[in-house]
N, CA, C and O atoms as a Tinker XYZ file with bonds, in Angstrom:
   316  protein
     1  N    182.310000   64.890000  120.278000    73     2
     2  CA   181.628000   63.651000  119.913000    64     1     3
     3  C    179.990000   64.421000  119.437000    63     2     4     5
     4  O    179.431000   65.208000  120.201000    81     3
     5  N    179.532000   64.117000  118.390000    73     3     6
     6  CA   178.087000   64.920000  118.076000    64     5     7
     7  C    177.161000   64.022000  118.668000    63     6     8     9
     8  O    177.431000   62.873000  118.318000    81     7
     9  N    176.201000   64.079000  119.405000    73     7    10
    10  CA   174.932000   63.256000  119.860000    64     9    11
    11  C    174.116000   62.878000  118.189000    63    10    12    13
    12  O    173.855000   63.638000  117.257000    81    11
    13  N    173.912000   61.528000  118.340000    73    11    14
    14  CA   173.235000   60.808000  117.345000    64    13    15
    15  C    171.604000   61.115000  117.330000    63    14    16    17
    16  O    171.193000   61.538000  118.410000    81    15
    17  N    170.866000   61.010000  116.558000    73    15    18
    18  CA   169.747000   61.487000  116.638000    64    17    19
    19  C    168.687000   60.315000  115.728000    63    18    20    21
    20  O    168.946000   59.952000  114.580000    81    19
    21  N    167.683000   59.926000  116.391000    73    19    22
    22  CA   166.880000   58.945000  115.575000    64    21    23
    23  C    165.510000   59.510000  115.311000    63    22    24    25
    24  O    165.139000   60.442000  116.024000    81    23
    25  N    164.787000   59.093000  114.453000    73    23    26
    26  CA   163.356000   59.546000  114.069000    64    25    27
    27  C    162.373000   58.742000  114.979000    63    26    28    29
    28  O    162.537000   57.574000  115.333000    81    27
    29  N    161.355000   59.531000  115.292000    73    27    30
    30  CA   160.379000   58.967000  116.421000    64    29    31
    31  C    158.988000   59.846000  116.204000    63    30    32    33
    32  O    158.775000   60.690000  115.334000    81    31
    33  N    158.119000   59.397000  117.249000    73    31    34
    34  CA   156.886000   60.081000  117.395000    64    33    35
    35  C    156.558000   60.462000  118.721000    63    34    36    37
    36  O    156.618000   59.604000  119.601000    81    35
    37  N    156.201000   61.687000  119.009000    73    35    38
    38  CA   155.494000   62.014000  120.487000    64    37    39
    39  C    154.228000   62.353000  120.151000    63    38    40    41
    40  O    153.954000   63.265000  119.370000    81    39
    41  N    153.253000   61.495000  120.838000    73    39    42
    42  CA   151.435000   61.769000  120.972000    64    41    43
    43  C    151.165000   62.171000  119.305000    63    42    44    45
    44  O    150.518000   63.138000  118.902000    81    43
    45  N    151.902000   61.067000  118.421000    73    43    46
    46  CA   151.780000   61.120000  117.218000    64    45    47
    47  C    152.175000   61.981000  116.157000    63    46    48    49
    48  O    151.899000   61.768000  114.976000    81    47
    49  N    152.907000   63.080000  116.636000    73    47    50
    50  CA   153.852000   64.018000  115.834000    64    49    51
    51  C    155.175000   63.525000  115.610000    63    50    52    53
    52  O    155.938000   63.023000  116.435000    81    51
    53  N    155.400000   63.792000  114.044000    73    51    54
    54  CA   156.931000   63.043000  114.200000    64    53    55
    55  C    157.673000   64.191000  114.661000    63    54    56    57
    56  O    157.269000   65.354000  114.647000    81    55
    57  N    159.018000   63.689000  115.155000    73    55    58
    58  CA   160.189000   64.164000  115.948000    64    57    59
    59  C    161.099000   63.646000  115.571000    63    58    60    61
    60  O    161.065000   62.699000  114.784000    81    59
    61  N    162.419000   64.294000  116.184000    73    59    62
    62  CA   163.932000   63.530000  116.218000    64    61    63
    63  C    164.103000   63.698000  117.700000    63    62    64    65
    64  O    163.834000   64.703000  118.357000    81    63
    65  N    164.614000   62.510000  118.142000    73    63    66
    66  CA   165.266000   62.278000  119.230000    64    65    67
    67  C    166.682000   62.009000  119.262000    63    66    68    69
    68  O    167.290000   61.069000  118.750000    81    67
    69  N    167.259000   63.301000  120.168000    73    67    70
    70  CA   168.758000   63.361000  120.266000    64    69    71
    71  C    169.306000   62.191000  121.268000    63    70    72    73
    72  O    168.707000   61.940000  122.314000    81    71
    73  N    170.055000   61.750000  121.018000    73    71    74
    74  CA   170.695000   60.787000  122.274000    64    73    75
    75  C    171.473000   61.204000  122.705000    63    74    76    77
    76  O    172.470000   61.289000  121.989000    81    75
    77  N    171.576000   61.727000  124.077000    73    75    78
    78  CA   172.420000   62.291000  124.999000    64    77    79
    79  C    173.446000   61.390000  125.610000    63    78    80    81
    80  O    174.646000   61.657000  125.661000    81    79
    81  N    172.864000   60.261000  126.087000    73    79    82
    82  CA   173.606000   59.463000  126.952000    64    81    83
    83  C    172.810000   58.047000  126.890000    63    82    84    85
    84  O    171.592000   57.872000  126.889000    81    83
    85  N    173.927000   57.026000  126.835000    73    83    86
    86  CA   173.320000   55.695000  126.915000    64    85    87
    87  C    174.252000   54.869000  127.798000    63    86    88    89
    88  O    175.438000   55.129000  127.597000    81    87
    89  N    174.027000   53.985000  128.678000    73    87    90
    90  CA   174.922000   52.994000  129.445000    64    89    91
    91  C    174.113000   52.099000  129.686000    63    90    92    93
    92  O    172.973000   52.196000  130.141000    81    91
    93  N    174.949000   50.805000  129.247000    73    91    94
    94  CA   174.102000   49.528000  129.460000    64    93    95
    95  C    174.943000   48.737000  130.172000    63    94    96    97
    96  O    175.866000   48.209000  129.552000    81    95
    97  N    174.806000   48.486000  131.627000    73    95    98
    98  CA   175.413000   47.351000  132.468000    64    97    99
    99  C    175.124000   45.879000  132.036000    63    98   100   101
   100  O    173.903000   45.724000  132.047000    81    99
   101  N    175.491000   45.231000  131.821000    73    99   102
   102  CA   175.064000   43.846000  131.100000    64   101   103
   103  C    175.338000   42.867000  132.550000    63   102   104   105
   104  O    176.232000   43.047000  133.376000    81   103
   105  N    174.563000   42.084000  132.560000    73   103   106
   106  CA   174.077000   40.985000  133.783000    64   105   107
   107  C    175.631000   40.489000  134.233000    63   106   108   109
   108  O    176.240000   39.877000  133.356000    81   107
   109  N    176.209000   40.661000  135.299000    73   107   110
   110  CA   177.343000   40.139000  135.932000    64   109   111
   111  C    177.294000   38.409000  136.732000    63   110   112   113
   112  O    178.176000   37.574000  136.933000    81   111
   113  N    175.932000   38.438000  136.997000    73   111   114
   114  CA   175.438000   37.208000  137.487000    64   113   115
   115  C    175.423000   37.260000  139.216000    63   114   116   117
   116  O    175.446000   38.281000  139.903000    81   115
   117  N    175.388000   36.144000  139.590000    73   115   118
   118  CA   175.384000   36.401000  141.391000    64   117   119
   119  C    176.579000   36.715000  141.976000    63   118   120   121
   120  O    176.562000   37.123000  143.138000    81   119
   121  N    177.502000   36.613000  141.452000    73   119   122
   122  CA   178.597000   37.300000  142.242000    64   121   123
   123  C    178.781000   38.539000  142.176000    63   122   124   125
   124  O    179.801000   38.938000  142.738000    81   123
   125  N    178.109000   39.329000  141.655000    73   123   126
   126  CA   178.117000   40.741000  141.396000    64   125   127
   127  C    177.813000   41.518000  142.700000    63   126   128   129
   128  O    177.223000   40.875000  143.569000    81   127
   129  N    178.133000   42.823000  142.967000    73   127   130
   130  CA   178.206000   43.364000  144.137000    64   129   131
   131  C    176.680000   43.696000  144.598000    63   130   132   133
   132  O    176.281000   43.536000  145.751000    81   131
   133  N    175.929000   44.156000  143.578000    73   131   134
   134  CA   174.379000   44.675000  143.813000    64   133   135
   135  C    173.386000   43.885000  142.971000    63   134   136   137
   136  O    173.777000   43.119000  142.091000    81   135
   137  N    172.143000   44.071000  143.238000    73   135   138
   138  CA   171.333000   43.259000  142.220000    64   137   139
   139  C    171.512000   43.741000  140.898000    63   138   140   141
   140  O    171.614000   43.052000  139.883000    81   139
   141  N    171.551000   45.381000  141.017000    73   139   142
   142  CA   171.642000   45.931000  139.718000    64   141   143
   143  C    172.617000   45.149000  138.796000    63   142   144   145
   144  O    172.293000   44.653000  137.717000    81   143
   145  N    173.813000   45.102000  139.340000    73   143   146
   146  CA   174.732000   44.629000  138.350000    64   145   147
   147  C    174.235000   42.963000  138.099000    63   146   148   149
   148  O    174.176000   42.361000  137.027000    81   147
   149  N    174.003000   42.611000  139.076000    73   147   150
   150  CA   173.642000   40.980000  139.083000    64   149   151
   151  C    172.822000   40.889000  137.637000    63   150   152   153
   152  O    173.211000   40.113000  136.765000    81   151
   153  N    171.571000   41.804000  137.435000    73   151   154
   154  CA   170.390000   41.498000  136.611000    64   153   155
   155  C    170.828000   42.276000  135.311000    63   154   156   157
   156  O    170.475000   41.911000  134.190000    81   155
   157  N    171.632000   43.385000  135.550000    73   155   158
   158  CA   171.908000   44.478000  134.523000    64   157   159
   159  C    170.985000   45.328000  134.377000    63   158   160   161
   160  O    169.856000   45.079000  134.801000    81   159
   161  N    171.305000   46.601000  133.692000    73   159   162
   162  CA   170.369000   47.742000  133.695000    64   161   163
   163  C    170.976000   48.394000  132.693000    63   162   164   165
   164  O    172.063000   48.108000  132.190000    81   163
   165  N    169.952000   49.648000  132.290000    73   163   166
   166  CA   170.332000   50.748000  131.202000    64   165   167
   167  C    169.806000   52.053000  131.580000    63   166   168   169
   168  O    168.650000   52.160000  131.990000    81   167
   169  N    170.665000   53.149000  131.454000    73   167   170
   170  CA   170.648000   54.350000  131.599000    64   169   171
   171  C    170.359000   54.901000  130.307000    63   170   172   173
   172  O    171.119000   54.512000  129.420000    81   171
   173  N    169.481000   55.684000  129.976000    73   171   174
   174  CA   169.318000   56.538000  128.652000    64   173   175
   175  C    168.805000   57.613000  129.139000    63   174   176   177
   176  O    167.844000   57.723000  129.900000    81   175
   177  N    169.847000   58.864000  128.422000    73   175   178
   178  CA   168.862000   60.478000  128.365000    64   177   179
   179  C    168.767000   60.719000  126.906000    63   178   180   181
   180  O    169.438000   60.355000  125.941000    81   179
   181  N    167.758000   61.420000  127.057000    73   179   182
   182  CA   167.342000   61.863000  125.541000    64   181   183
   183  C    166.437000   63.484000  125.635000    63   182   184   185
   184  O    165.660000   63.986000  126.448000    81   183
   185  N    166.990000   63.867000  124.447000    73   183   186
   186  CA   165.941000   65.332000  124.119000    64   185   187
   187  C    165.200000   65.352000  123.069000    63   186   188   189
   188  O    165.640000   64.807000  122.056000    81   187
   189  N    164.102000   65.881000  123.048000    73   187   190
   190  CA   163.020000   65.785000  121.856000    64   189   191
   191  C    163.317000   67.008000  121.164000    63   190   192   193
   192  O    163.376000   68.134000  121.658000    81   191
   193  N    163.557000   66.560000  119.585000    73   191   194
   194  CA   163.576000   67.846000  118.840000    64   193   195
   195  C    162.609000   67.762000  117.520000    63   194   196   197
   196  O    162.363000   66.774000  116.828000    81   195
   197  N    162.129000   69.131000  117.385000    73   195   198
   198  CA   161.381000   69.136000  115.971000    64   197   199
   199  C    162.080000   68.428000  114.871000    63   198   200   201
   200  O    163.187000   67.902000  114.984000    81   199
   201  N    161.411000   68.451000  113.885000    73   199   202
   202  CA   161.991000   67.731000  112.648000    64   201   203
   203  C    163.182000   68.237000  112.034000    63   202   204   205
   204  O    163.911000   67.631000  111.249000    81   203
   205  N    163.323000   69.528000  112.512000    73   203   206
   206  CA   164.565000   70.473000  111.993000    64   205   207
   207  C    165.577000   70.146000  112.752000    63   206   208   209
   208  O    166.697000   70.285000  112.260000    81   207
   209  N    165.473000   69.703000  113.941000    73   207   210
   210  CA   166.479000   69.394000  114.934000    64   209   211
   211  C    166.759000   70.724000  115.792000    63   210   212   213
   212  O    167.826000   71.231000  116.139000    81   211
   213  N    165.639000   71.049000  115.976000    73   211   214
   214  CA   165.610000   72.303000  117.321000    64   213   215
   215  C    165.119000   71.570000  118.515000    63   214   216   217
   216  O    164.452000   70.548000  118.352000    81   215
   217  N    165.418000   72.047000  119.792000    73   215   218
   218  CA   165.000000   71.352000  120.905000    64   217   219
   219  C    163.541000   72.020000  121.111000    63   218   220   221
   220  O    163.306000   73.223000  121.226000    81   219
   221  N    162.379000   70.671000  121.134000    73   219   222
   222  CA   161.021000   71.235000  121.192000    64   221   223
   223  C    160.562000   71.135000  122.710000    63   222   224   225
   224  O    159.837000   70.149000  122.842000    81   223
   225  N    160.738000   71.806000  123.860000    73   223   226
   226  CA   160.194000   71.587000  124.980000    64   225   227
   227  C    158.661000   71.528000  124.980000    63   226   228   229
   228  O    158.180000   70.873000  125.905000    81   227
   229  N    157.881000   72.041000  124.193000    73   227   230
   230  CA   156.382000   72.105000  123.941000    64   229   231
   231  C    155.932000   70.374000  123.847000    63   230   232   233
   232  O    155.009000   69.774000  124.398000    81   231
   233  N    156.942000   69.926000  122.965000    73   231   234
   234  CA   156.630000   68.497000  122.561000    64   233   235
   235  C    157.127000   67.572000  123.626000    63   234   236   237
   236  O    156.576000   66.472000  123.651000    81   235
   237  N    157.998000   67.786000  124.451000    73   235   238
   238  CA   158.404000   67.175000  125.401000    64   237   239
   239  C    157.503000   66.842000  126.729000    63   238   240   241
   240  O    157.411000   65.834000  127.430000    81   239
   241  N    156.894000   68.101000  126.767000    73   239   242
   242  CA   155.847000   67.886000  127.620000    64   241   243
   243  C    154.580000   66.995000  127.498000    63   242   244   245
   244  O    153.817000   66.617000  128.387000    81   243
   245  N    154.558000   66.771000  126.215000    73   243   246
   246  CA   153.429000   65.691000  125.624000    64   245   247
   247  C    153.678000   63.995000  125.888000    63   246   248   249
   248  O    152.961000   63.003000  125.758000    81   247
   249  N    154.916000   64.203000  126.275000    73   247   250
   250  CA   155.610000   62.656000  126.760000    64   249   251
   251  C    154.913000   62.013000  127.682000    63   250   252   253
   252  O    154.689000   62.512000  128.784000    81   251
   253  N    154.431000   60.644000  127.267000    73   251   254
   254  CA   153.597000   60.020000  128.564000    64   253   255
   255  C    154.682000   58.961000  128.920000    63   254   256   257
   256  O    155.691000   58.848000  128.223000    81   255
   257  N    154.439000   58.124000  130.109000    73   255   258
   258  CA   155.543000   56.882000  130.236000    64   257   259
   259  C    155.409000   55.868000  129.483000    63   258   260   261
   260  O    156.436000   55.195000  129.397000    81   259
   261  N    154.247000   55.381000  128.712000    73   259   262
   262  CA   154.852000   54.489000  127.749000    64   261   263
   263  C    155.716000   55.022000  126.586000    63   262   264   265
   264  O    156.637000   54.372000  126.093000    81   263
   265  N    155.350000   56.247000  126.191000    73   263   266
   266  CA   156.068000   56.612000  124.993000    64   265   267
   267  C    157.612000   56.871000  125.661000    63   266   268   269
   268  O    158.551000   56.557000  124.929000    81   267
   269  N    157.878000   57.325000  126.766000    73   267   270
   270  CA   159.446000   57.390000  127.098000    64   269   271
   271  C    159.855000   55.839000  127.029000    63   270   272   273
   272  O    160.960000   55.590000  126.547000    81   271
   273  N    159.184000   54.952000  127.401000    73   271   274
   274  CA   159.575000   53.361000  127.588000    64   273   275
   275  C    159.984000   53.256000  126.180000    63   274   276   277
   276  O    161.137000   52.926000  125.904000    81   275
   277  N    159.124000   53.511000  125.282000    73   275   278
   278  CA   159.484000   53.215000  123.737000    64   277   279
   279  C    160.303000   53.683000  123.269000    63   278   280   281
   280  O    161.042000   52.960000  122.600000    81   279
   281  N    160.600000   55.119000  123.370000    73   279   282
   282  CA   161.583000   55.611000  123.100000    64   281   283
   283  C    162.886000   55.356000  123.732000    63   282   284   285
   284  O    163.851000   55.385000  122.968000    81   283
   285  N    163.039000   55.189000  124.588000    73   283   286
   286  CA   163.904000   54.669000  125.389000    64   285   287
   287  C    164.684000   52.947000  124.890000    63   286   288   289
   288  O    165.873000   52.628000  124.875000    81   287
   289  N    163.635000   52.253000  124.587000    73   287   290
   290  CA   163.875000   50.771000  123.729000    64   289   291
   291  C    164.316000   51.304000  122.407000    63   290   292   293
   292  O    165.396000   50.897000  121.977000    81   291
   293  N    163.540000   52.269000  121.613000    73   291   294
   294  CA   164.266000   52.665000  120.422000    64   293   295
   295  C    165.703000   53.080000  120.416000    63   294   296   297
   296  O    166.530000   52.847000  119.535000    81   295
   297  N    165.854000   53.664000  121.424000    73   295   298
   298  CA   167.604000   54.115000  121.629000    64   297   299
   299  C    168.549000   53.227000  121.657000    63   298   300   301
   300  O    169.615000   53.232000  121.043000    81   299
   301  N    167.878000   52.005000  122.828000    73   299   302
   302  CA   168.963000   51.048000  122.971000    64   301   303
   303  C    168.963000   50.263000  121.766000    63   302   304   305
   304  O    170.034000   49.699000  121.545000    81   303
   305  N    167.970000   50.062000  120.862000    73   303   306
   306  CA   168.112000   48.885000  119.592000    64   305   307
   307  C    169.077000   49.630000  119.057000    63   306   308   309
   308  O    170.070000   48.925000  118.873000    81   307
   309  N    169.305000   51.158000  118.595000    73   307   310
   310  CA   169.708000   51.731000  117.688000    64   309   311
   311  C    171.287000   52.059000  118.306000    63   310   312   313
   312  O    172.111000   52.639000  117.599000    81   311
   313  N    171.541000   51.703000  119.429000    73   311   314
   314  CA   172.985000   51.968000  120.170000    64   313   315
   315  C    173.423000   50.677000  119.870000    63   314   316
   316  O    174.542000   50.307000  120.224000    81   315
């Protein structure tokens, strides 16, 4: 399976974000084994690419916590 890409920005610079892994645990309610399962959670892994689709570690270094959260939300919306 080929990873999907979405368009985004990092530090105001247009880029692509490769979706490497997404797992969403839906809330299972109070009978779940753990609090994470009870309330649900999501795991997201991604790679920042330049607009040509090449890995851009120099751009990844510019990521801030709010940008990571925004990109993760964009990925969850696209999934």
